[in-house]
N, C-alpha and C positions, 0 to 999 in steps of 0.2 A: 842317678846324679847324676844331674844337667855341667859339664867337667866348666861349661863358661856363670854356672849359674852362683855366684859372690854370697849371695845368704844361706845358698845348702855348707860352701869350707867353711862359710861362718860356724852353722847346724855344728856340723861334722867339730869343727875344732871345740867347741864349747863342750859336748859332750865329752873330747880326753882331758880336757879340764875340771871338769865337771866327778868324772872318775877317777883320774889322781886324786883330787880335793877328800872324797868322798873318800877313798880306801886310809889314808891316814886321815880322815874323821874317825873312824873305824877306829884304829889302834889308839883315840885319843892325844892326837898333832892337829895343834893347829897351822893351815897354811897360812906362811909368812904374814900374807897383806891382809889378816883375816884380823892379826896383834899388833898393825903399822900401832893407834891409835891406842891399848889396850892399859891400859890404868897392872895390871895384873903376869907381862910380861917378868919382873925379876920374878915371881913366882916359879914360874915353867923357864922347863931344860929346853937349848935349843938341840935340833936335832937337826946335824949335817952333813949331808953329800957330796967327799970331798971337797972344794972350797962355798958349798953352795948351803943357803940355812934353811932349808922346808921350810920352818912349818918350829915350835913350838909345843914342847907337851907339859899339856897338866897332870900329869899323871907319876905317880911318885917312882914308881917302877919306869926305866925305859923300856917298849916291845922290842923284841924280836924285831930286829929292822931290813933286814938281804932280803926283800923286796923296796928300795929305795931305786937302786937304778933305774926296773920299775914303772918306778914313779917317773923317774927326769924324762924318758921316754914319753910318756904317756907327754910330760907338758913340752916335750920338742914336738910331737906332730901335733898337736894344739899350736904349736907354733909357726910349724908349717902353712895349717892352715888357713892362719888367723891373714899369714904373706900375702897368700893366696887370695883371700878375699878379697882383702885390701887391691891387689895386682888389678884384679874386676872392677871392681868399686870403692877408689880410693876417696871420695867421699863418707865412708860409712862410718861412722864415727864410736856406734856400738863393736868392730872389730881391734879401731885405735885402741879405745878404753879393754878390752879382755885382753887384750895380747900385752898391755902393758901389767899385768894382772900375769900373767905366766910369764913374760921377763922378770920379773920379779921372783917369780918363786924356782926361778931359776940362775938368781944371784947376780940378774944386769940389772941394773937397777937406773945408769945413766942411757938407759937406749930403752926402759921402763919413762921414764922422765919423757922422752924427745916423742914419744907418742901419744903421749898426755896432751901433750902442748899443739899438738900434730891435731888433738882430736877439739880440744879446746880454740884453736885457730878457726877449724870449719863451721862447729857450732858460734863463734861469737860474731861469725858469717852471717850466718843462716840467721841470728836472733838478727842479724841489722836489717838484715834484706825483709826479712817478716817476724815482726815485733810479736805475733801470736801465734806465733810458732811452741808448741804445748815441750813437745819430746826435747826439742834443740831448750828448753829450758831444763828440761827435766835432769837431760840428761849432763848438765854440764852443772846441777845443784850437785848429781851422786861426783862428777869430780871432786865438787869444790869438799864436799864432805866425806868422800875417802882419804881429801886433804889436812884434815880441820880447820879449813878455813869456811870455818862454820855459819860463821854475819854472812857468807860471799851465795852459800848454801841456802841460810832463810830466804835472806832476799829473792835470791830466785826463783822459792819454794812459793813464795807469798804472791807472785805474781800469776803459779796456775791457778789456782780460783778465777779472779778472774779471767781465765780463758775457757773455762768448759761450765756447764750446764748438766755434766751429771754425780749428781748428789753421793755419790759413792765416793772419787776423785775429789770428787772438794771436800769429806772426809777425815778422809785417809792425810792427806793433803797437810790441810790439819795438826793431824793426831802427827803426823810426821815434824813436823815446826816444832811443837808445843815437847815431844823429846830432842829437841833436838838445843832449842831454846833450854831445859834440862838438864842437860844432860853438860850442858857450857857455864850450867849460874857455877859458880861457887859453891 
């Protein structure tokens, strides 16, 4: 990999993150970011490593968790790679977003929020400069959805079908809008 290639670092970071998430999920542990808006959180047992809550266990019996240090190491490696990607390309909003997920896994919520705010600032500027930018609307909608701001997510998603000619994109976006509206309904 070319050490000056930001996407390479971002890809490597994503691999570390996915391996850590996957191992947790194999043991019935949902990474903490997947539990943020869950109604079932009270039915799950938090899985801690030191002062970090890495996830919530859905199983009745907590599995043997001797591997948690290695999981933290994987997230720390992901953090390093995302930081390098951002050093090389400070406009890479997907790396800001993914880094925020990793930092939440590591229990550093304030830092995670700062990275989301940075991504939103960049996305807002991109949309202001080009209101036809599908990717920026899509990424911003994802941030809004993850933070529970469903109306804002739907608003951005409603913009996407007007910017696309791809029938699959249009249909999947409409389906996503309906899912969000249904989930939000009382």
